[in-house]
KEKE-3310 file (N, C-alpha, C; in steps of 0.2 Angstrom, whole numbers, plus 5000, padded with zeros to 4 digits):
npx = (5164:5156:5163:5162:5161:5153:5143:5136:5134:5125:5115:5110:5108:5097:5088:5085:5081:5070:5062:5061:5053:5042:5039:5035:5025:5016:5010:5001:4992:4987:4974:4960:4954:4948:4955:4958:4948:4949:4960:4969:4977:4990:4996:5011:5018:5014:5021:5034:5050:5061:5056:5056:5068:5070:5063:5057:5066:5057:5057:5071:5070:5058:5047:5044:5042:5035:5032:5023:5024:5020:5014:5026:5030:5037:5037:5047:5053:5047:5042:5038:5048:5061:5065:5059:5046:5034:5022:5011:5004:4991:4982:4975:4963:4954:4954:4947:4947:4934:4932:4929:4931:4944:4952:4962:4965:4975:4970:4958:4958:4952:4956:4970:4970:4965:4975:4986:4983:4980:4994:5002:4995:4998:5013:5015:5010:5013:5013:5020:5033:5046:5044:5041:5033:5026:5022:5012:5009:5002:5009:5008:5005:4995:4990:5003:5005:4996:4998:5011:5009:5002:5011:5022:5015:5013:5026:5029:5022:5020:5033:5040:5048:5056:5049:5056:5065:5055:5051:5063:5065:5056:5059:5063:5053:5041:5046:5041:5027:5011:5007:4996:4980:4968:4950:4946:4939:4946:4965:4978:4982:4993:5004:5002:5013:5018:5028:5022:5012:5016:5023:5013:5004:5014:5014:5001:5001:5010:5005:4993:4979:4980:4979:4981:4979:4968:4959:4942:4935:4923:4915:4922:4920:4906:4902:4907:4899:4887:4873:4875:4882:4895:4908:4923:4935:4945:4950:4951:4936:4935:4935:4927:4925:4914:4903:4891:4877:4859:4842:4835:4835:4840:4849:4854:4862:4863)
npy = (5016:5016:5017:5007:5018:5029:5023:5020:5032:5038:5028:5031:5046:5045:5039:5048:5060:5053:5051:5066:5071:5064:5067:5080:5080:5071:5081:5087:5079:5071:5065:5066:5052:5037:5022:5008:4998:4995:4987:4973:4967:4958:4947:4945:4933:4926:4929:4922:4924:4922:4927:4941:4942:4943:4954:4970:4985:5000:5013:5014:5007:5009:5007:4994:4981:4964:4948:4935:4920:4908:4903:4902:4887:4886:4896:4903:4905:4914:4933:4938:4940:4950:4967:4978:4988:4982:4984:4973:4974:4970:4970:4962:4955:4963:4976:4974:4968:4969:4958:4958:4946:4938:4947:4954:4967:4982:4987:5001:5020:5024:5014:5016:5029:5028:5019:5026:5036:5030:5024:5035:5040:5031:5029:5043:5045:5047:5039:5027:5030:5026:5015:4999:4998:4984:4979:4966:4953:4939:4923:4922:4927:4935:4943:4948:4956:4968:4971:4976:4987:4997:5001:5004:5014:5023:5027:5035:5045:5048:5048:5055:5049:5044:5035:5025:5023:5018:5007:5000:4998:4990:4979:4967:4960:4962:4958:4943:4946:4944:4948:4961:4961:4963:4964:4952:4936:4929:4925:4937:4951:4959:4962:4970:4978:4979:4987:4997:5002:5010:5018:5025:5031:5041:5050:5053:5060:5071:5076:5082:5075:5067:5072:5069:5077:5085:5075:5066:5057:5053:5057:5050:5036:5037:5039:5029:5018:5006:5010:5025:5028:5024:5027:5033:5048:5054:5063:5078:5088:5087:5073:5057:5041:5026:5012:5009:5018:5015:5012:5006:4994:4983:4968:4964:4956:4945)
npz = (4954:4970:4985:5001:5011:5006:5001:5012:5018:5008:5008:5023:5021:5012:5022:5030:5024:5021:5032:5036:5025:5029:5042:5038:5028:5035:5044:5034:5031:5043:5050:5060:5060:5064:5058:5062:5060:5047:5046:5051:5066:5069:5082:5089:5093:5084:5072:5062:5066:5057:5045:5048:5045:5033:5028:5020:5021:5025:5031:5041:5057:5060:5050:5041:5030:5026:5021:5028:5031:5038:5054:5067:5075:5088:5102:5106:5093:5087:5084:5098:5108:5116:5119:5111:5106:5097:5082:5071:5057:5045:5029:5020:5024:5024:5016:5002:4985:4973:4961:4943:4934:4931:4936:4949:4956:4956:4972:4974:4976:4985:4997:4995:5001:5013:5019:5017:5025:5038:5041:5042:5054:5062:5063:5066:5079:5097:5105:5102:5094:5097:5093:5081:5068:5058:5043:5035:5024:5015:5011:4998:4979:4973:4983:4988:4978:4978:4990:4990:4980:4988:4998:4989:4985:4995:4998:4988:4989:5002:5007:4998:4989:4973:4958:4956:4969:4977:4972:4972:4986:4991:4982:4986:4989:4981:4970:4967:4966:4959:4940:4936:4928:4915:4916:4910:4902:4894:4888:4896:4888:4891:4906:4918:4930:4946:4949:4936:4942:4953:4947:4939:4950:4954:4943:4942:4954:4950:4940:4944:4946:4958:4974:4990:5001:4997:4993:4993:5002:5005:4995:4985:4989:4988:4973:4969:4970:4964:4962:4962:4951:4948:4945:4939:4941:4930:4923:4933:4932:4919:4912:4914:4918:4916:4919:4903:4901:4906:4902:4909:4924:4922:4917:4902:4896:4903)
capx = (5161:5154:5167:5158:5157:5149:5137:5132:5131:5119:5107:5107:5107:5089:5084:5085:5078:5063:5058:5061:5049:5036:5034:5031:5018:5010:5007:4995:4988:4988:4967:4956:4950:4949:4955:4959:4944:4954:4967:4970:4983:4994:4999:5019:5018:5011:5026:5039:5058:5065:5051:5057:5074:5069:5058:5060:5067:5054:5059:5076:5070:5052:5043:5045:5037:5036:5029:5023:5024:5018:5016:5030:5029:5038:5035:5055:5054:5042:5043:5035:5053:5064:5061:5057:5039:5032:5016:5012:4997:4988:4975:4974:4956:4948:4953:4946:4945:4931:4933:4925:4931:4949:4955:4962:4968:4976:4965:4956:4959:4951:4960:4976:4970:4965:4981:4991:4982:4981:5001:5004:4994:5002:5019:5015:5008:5019:5014:5025:5038:5051:5044:5041:5027:5028:5017:5012:5005:5003:5014:5002:5006:4991:4991:5009:5004:4990:5002:5015:5008:5000:5017:5025:5013:5013:5034:5029:5016:5021:5040:5042:5053:5054:5046:5062:5068:5049:5050:5069:5065:5053:5059:5064:5045:5038:5046:5037:5019:5007:5006:4989:4977:4962:4944:4941:4939:4952:4972:4978:4987:4996:5005:5003:5016:5018:5032:5019:5006:5019:5026:5006:5003:5018:5012:4994:5002:5014:5000:4988:4974:4978:4979:4979:4977:4962:4955:4936:4933:4916:4913:4925:4916:4898:4900:4910:4892:4884:4868:4877:4885:4899:4911:4929:4937:4950:4954:4946:4933:4933:4933:4926:4924:4909:4899:4887:4870:4856:4836:4831:4840:4839:4855:4852:4868:4862)
capy = (5014:5018:5014:5006:5024:5032:5018:5019:5038:5037:5025:5036:5052:5045:5038:5054:5064:5050:5053:5074:5071:5061:5071:5087:5077:5070:5087:5091:5072:5068:5066:5060:5045:5029:5018:5002:4993:4995:4982:4967:4966:4953:4946:4944:4927:4922:4931:4919:4928:4920:4930:4946:4944:4943:4960:4975:4989:5006:5018:5012:5006:5011:5003:4987:4976:4959:4942:4931:4912:4902:4902:4898:4881:4887:4904:4906:4907:4921:4939:4940:4940:4958:4973:4982:4988:4982:4981:4969:4974:4968:4974:4957:4954:4969:4979:4970:4970:4965:4956:4956:4939:4936:4953:4954:4971:4984:4990:5007:5024:5024:5009:5017:5035:5024:5015:5031:5040:5025:5023:5040:5044:5028:5032:5049:5043:5048:5033:5022:5035:5024:5008:4998:4996:4979:4979:4960:4950:4933:4920:4923:4931:4941:4947:4952:4961:4972:4975:4979:4993:5002:5003:5009:5022:5027:5030:5040:5051:5052:5050:5060:5044:5044:5028:5020:5022:5016:4999:4995:4998:4983:4974:4959:4955:4963:4952:4937:4948:4942:4954:4962:4960:4965:4959:4948:4929:4925:4927:4943:4952:4964:4960:4977:4976:4983:4994:5001:5006:5014:5025:5028:5036:5046:5053:5056:5067:5075:5080:5086:5070:5065:5075:5067:5082:5088:5069:5067:5052:5051:5058:5044:5030:5036:5038:5021:5013:5004:5014:5031:5031:5018:5030:5037:5054:5052:5070:5081:5093:5086:5066:5054:5033:5024:5007:5012:5021:5010:5015:4999:4991:4974:4966:4961:4952:4939)
capz = (4960:4977:4992:5006:5015:5002:5001:5019:5019:5004:5011:5030:5018:5010:5024:5035:5020:5020:5039:5036:5023:5031:5045:5034:5025:5040:5047:5032:5030:5049:5050:5063:5057:5065:5054:5065:5056:5040:5045:5056:5069:5070:5089:5088:5092:5076:5066:5063:5067:5052:5041:5049:5043:5026:5028:5016:5026:5022:5036:5047:5065:5059:5045:5037:5024:5025:5019:5034:5027:5044:5060:5072:5079:5096:5103:5105:5087:5085:5086:5105:5112:5115:5121:5106:5104:5088:5080:5065:5054:5038:5026:5016:5024:5027:5010:4997:4978:4970:4955:4937:4931:4933:4937:4957:4959:4963:4976:4971:4978:4993:4998:4997:5005:5020:5021:5020:5032:5043:5041:5045:5060:5067:5064:5071:5086:5102:5110:5098:5092:5098:5092:5075:5064:5052:5038:5032:5018:5014:5006:4990:4972:4973:4989:4988:4971:4980:4997:4986:4978:4991:5002:4986:4982:5001:4999:4982:4991:5011:5009:4993:4985:4965:4959:4957:4974:4980:4970:4974:4992:4992:4976:4988:4991:4976:4963:4969:4963:4951:4936:4937:4920:4913:4920:4905:4903:4890:4890:4897:4881:4894:4911:4922:4936:4954:4945:4934:4947:4957:4942:4938:4956:4955:4938:4945:4957:4947:4934:4948:4946:4963:4979:4996:5006:4995:4993:4995:5003:5005:4988:4980:4989:4985:4967:4966:4971:4956:4961:4962:4944:4947:4938:4942:4938:4925:4922:4935:4928:4912:4910:4919:4915:4921:4913:4900:4905:4904:4903:4914:4929:4919:4913:4895:4895:4908)
cpx = (5160:5159:5161:5157:5152:5143:5132:5129:5125:5113:5106:5105:5099:5086:5081:5080:5070:5059:5057:5055:5040:5033:5031:5025:5013:5007:5002:4991:4986:4977:4964:4949:4952:4948:4957:4955:4947:4958:4967:4976:4984:4997:5006:5019:5016:5015:5031:5046:5062:5061:5054:5064:5075:5063:5062:5059:5064:5057:5064:5073:5063:5047:5046:5040:5040:5031:5029:5019:5019:5018:5021:5027:5031:5038:5043:5057:5051:5046:5041:5041:5057:5060:5058:5049:5039:5025:5015:5005:4997:4983:4973:4967:4951:4949:4952:4945:4939:4931:4929:4924:4940:4955:4958:4964:4972:4969:4963:4960:4958:4954:4967:4976:4970:4971:4987:4989:4982:4988:5003:5001:4998:5009:5020:5012:5014:5019:5018:5030:5044:5050:5044:5035:5029:5020:5018:5008:5008:5007:5010:5004:5004:4992:4996:5010:5001:4994:5007:5016:5005:5007:5023:5024:5013:5022:5033:5026:5017:5028:5042:5048:5052:5051:5051:5064:5063:5051:5058:5069:5060:5053:5061:5060:5041:5040:5043:5028:5018:5006:4998:4986:4971:4956:4941:4942:4944:4959:4973:4983:4993:4997:5006:5006:5014:5023:5028:5015:5009:5021:5017:5004:5007:5017:5006:4996:5005:5010:4992:4982:4975:4982:4978:4976:4969:4958:4949:4934:4927:4913:4914:4921:4911:4898:4903:4904:4888:4877:4868:4881:4890:4905:4919:4932:4943:4954:4950:4945:4932:4932:4932:4925:4919:4906:4893:4881:4866:4848:4832:4836:4840:4847:4854:4857:4868:4860)
cpy = (5016:5015:5014:5012:5028:5029:5021:5027:5040:5034:5029:5042:5050:5043:5042:5060:5062:5053:5060:5074:5069:5065:5079:5085:5076:5075:5090:5085:5070:5070:5063:5057:5040:5023:5011:4995:4992:4990:4976:4966:4959:4951:4945:4936:4922:4924:4926:4925:4927:4924:4937:4948:4946:4949:4967:4981:4998:5011:5014:5011:5009:5007:4999:4984:4970:4954:4937:4924:4908:4905:4899:4892:4883:4894:4907:4906:4914:4927:4942:4942:4948:4963:4979:4982:4989:4981:4979:4972:4970:4970:4968:4955:4958:4974:4976:4972:4965:4964:4957:4950:4937:4941:4952:4961:4976:4987:4999:5013:5026:5020:5011:5024:5031:5021:5021:5035:5037:5024:5029:5041:5039:5028:5040:5051:5044:5041:5026:5024:5030:5014:5006:4997:4991:4978:4972:4960:4944:4930:4920:4928:4938:4946:4952:4958:4966:4976:4979:4987:4998:5005:5006:5015:5025:5031:5037:5046:5054:5052:5054:5055:5045:5035:5022:5017:5017:5008:4996:4995:4991:4978:4968:4956:4957:4960:4944:4939:4945:4949:4955:4963:4964:4960:4956:4942:4927:4927:4933:4945:4959:4964:4969:4976:4981:4989:5000:5005:5011:5020:5029:5032:5041:5051:5055:5063:5071:5080:5083:5080:5067:5071:5072:5071:5084:5082:5068:5060:5048:5051:5052:5040:5031:5035:5031:5016:5012:5010:5021:5034:5026:5021:5034:5042:5054:5059:5075:5088:5093:5079:5061:5046:5030:5018:5011:5013:5015:5014:5011:4998:4984:4973:4963:4956:4945:4934)
cpz = (4967:4981:4996:5011:5011:5000:5006:5018:5015:5006:5019:5027:5016:5016:5029:5031:5020:5027:5040:5033:5026:5038:5044:5032:5030:5044:5042:5032:5037:5049:5056:5063:5060:5061:5056:5060:5050:5041:5051:5058:5070:5077:5086:5088:5087:5070:5068:5061:5061:5046:5040:5046:5035:5023:5022:5021:5023:5024:5042:5054:5065:5057:5041:5034:5023:5023:5025:5032:5031:5049:5065:5077:5086:5096:5103:5097:5084:5088:5093:5109:5111:5117:5117:5106:5097:5086:5073:5062:5049:5036:5021:5017:5024:5019:5004:4991:4975:4963:4950:4935:4934:4936:4946:4959:4953:4965:4974:4977:4985:4997:5001:5001:5012:5023:5021:5024:5040:5047:5044:5052:5064:5069:5067:5077:5091:5104:5107:5094:5091:5095:5085:5072:5057:5048:5033:5028:5018:5010:4999:4984:4972:4977:4990:4984:4976:4986:4994:4983:4983:4997:4997:4983:4989:5001:4994:4985:4997:5010:5004:4989:4978:4966:4959:4964:4978:4980:4972:4982:4994:4986:4979:4989:4985:4970:4964:4967:4959:4947:4936:4929:4920:4916:4914:4906:4898:4893:4891:4891:4885:4901:4914:4929:4942:4951:4941:4938:4951:4952:4940:4943:4956:4950:4939:4949:4955:4941:4938:4947:4952:4968:4986:5000:5003:4992:4996:4996:5002:4997:4983:4980:4987:4978:4963:4967:4964:4955:4959:4956:4943:4942:4943:4937:4935:4925:4926:4931:4922:4910:4915:4916:4920:4916:4910:4903:4900:4905:4908:4919:4927:4916:4908:4895:4899:4905)
residu = (ARG:GLN:THR:SER:GLY:GLN:TYR:GLN:ARG:ARG:VAL:HIS:GLY:ARG:ALA:LEU:CYS:SER:VAL:LEU:CYS:PHE:TYR:ASN:THR:SER:ALA:HIS:LEU:LYS:LYS:ASN:MET:ASP:LEU:ASP:ALA:GLU:VAL:THR:TYR:VAL:PRO:ALA:ASN:GLU:ILE:ARG:HIS:ILE:ASP:MET:LEU:ASN:ALA:ALA:VAL:ILE:ILE:PRO:ASP:ARG:LEU:PHE:PHE:MET:VAL:ALA:LYS:SER:ARG:PRO:LYS:LYS:ASN:ASP:LYS:SER:ALA:ALA:GLY:GLY:SER:ILE:LYS:ARG:GLN:PHE:PHE:THR:ILE:ASP:LYS:THR:MET:ARG:TYR:GLU:PRO:PHE:PHE:MET:ASP:PHE:GLY:PRO:LEU:ASN:LEU:ALA:SER:LEU:TYR:LYS:PHE:CYS:ILE:PHE:LEU:ASN:ASN:LYS:LEU:TYR:ASP:GLN:ASP:ILE:THR:ASN:GLY:GLU:MET:TRP:TYR:CYS:THR:SER:HIS:ASN:ALA:LYS:SER:ILE:ALA:ASN:ALA:SER:VAL:LEU:ILE:GLY:ALA:TYR:GLN:VAL:LEU:CYS:LEU:ARG:ARG:SER:PRO:THR:GLU:ALA:PHE:ASP:ALA:ILE:PHE:VAL:ILE:ALA:ARG:TRP:ALA:ALA:PRO:PHE:ARG:ASP:PRO:SER:MET:GLY:LYS:SER:SER:PHE:ASP:CYS:THR:VAL:GLU:HIS:CYS:ILE:TYR:ALA:ILE:TYR:ARG:ALA:GLU:LEU:ASP:SER:PHE:LEU:ASN:LEU:VAL:ARG:PHE:ASN:LEU:ASN:LYS:TYR:GLU:TYR:TYR:SER:GLN:VAL:GLU:CYS:GLY:ASP:PHE:ASN:ILE:MET:ILE:PRO:GLY:LYS:PHE:ILE:ALA:PHE:ALA:GLY:PRO:SER:SER:THR:ASN:ILE:ASP:THR:LEU:ALA)
# end
């Protein structure tokens, strides 16, 4: 068993490694993109202080992941007080998943890319170098699932953490996430969890299926449109997946 001192050194060592990896990755990922429209900033007086106490720490003193359950009834119970500069933001209403039937996520690679670039740019911003970023999601199992995948994948792709380390960091919140399912009408035969998705992102990058530095956002979003093919590249240069082609634009199953 580890002593308290050994445990503290391991935690702080991992945190320092994550910060160093973040700045190294940020230098390559920093893009001149204004992505503020992709998120919603939440005023500090709408965040309960008690919810902050239950947050997951992603980067100590810099980045946190929390569930905002409700608005505080009194201002002194909110996050508005104190001298620390804080920014609260959410993607619940801006990055949407378009369901086929009973499916609800996870969000596509375009959303993941925008999230990573946005967060990197904010954390790299000298104006809030000494401030804190708080990533919020609503008290809803589906919202928690989608939000958890993004912040989990961010850790793998930008902080260079293992899938296990990334999931452990958000477990306190991700444990309440609803499992993802296939887009069918009946009962789901397999539950895809947040942990599965984080590991999938890790393998996708490991096998060179995903590379944020070379990711072409415009091309991805163009081909994701129905009128432009609605396909996804599964194996670069070899295999794509898309809806069955048709000689007409009429849905015969309607």
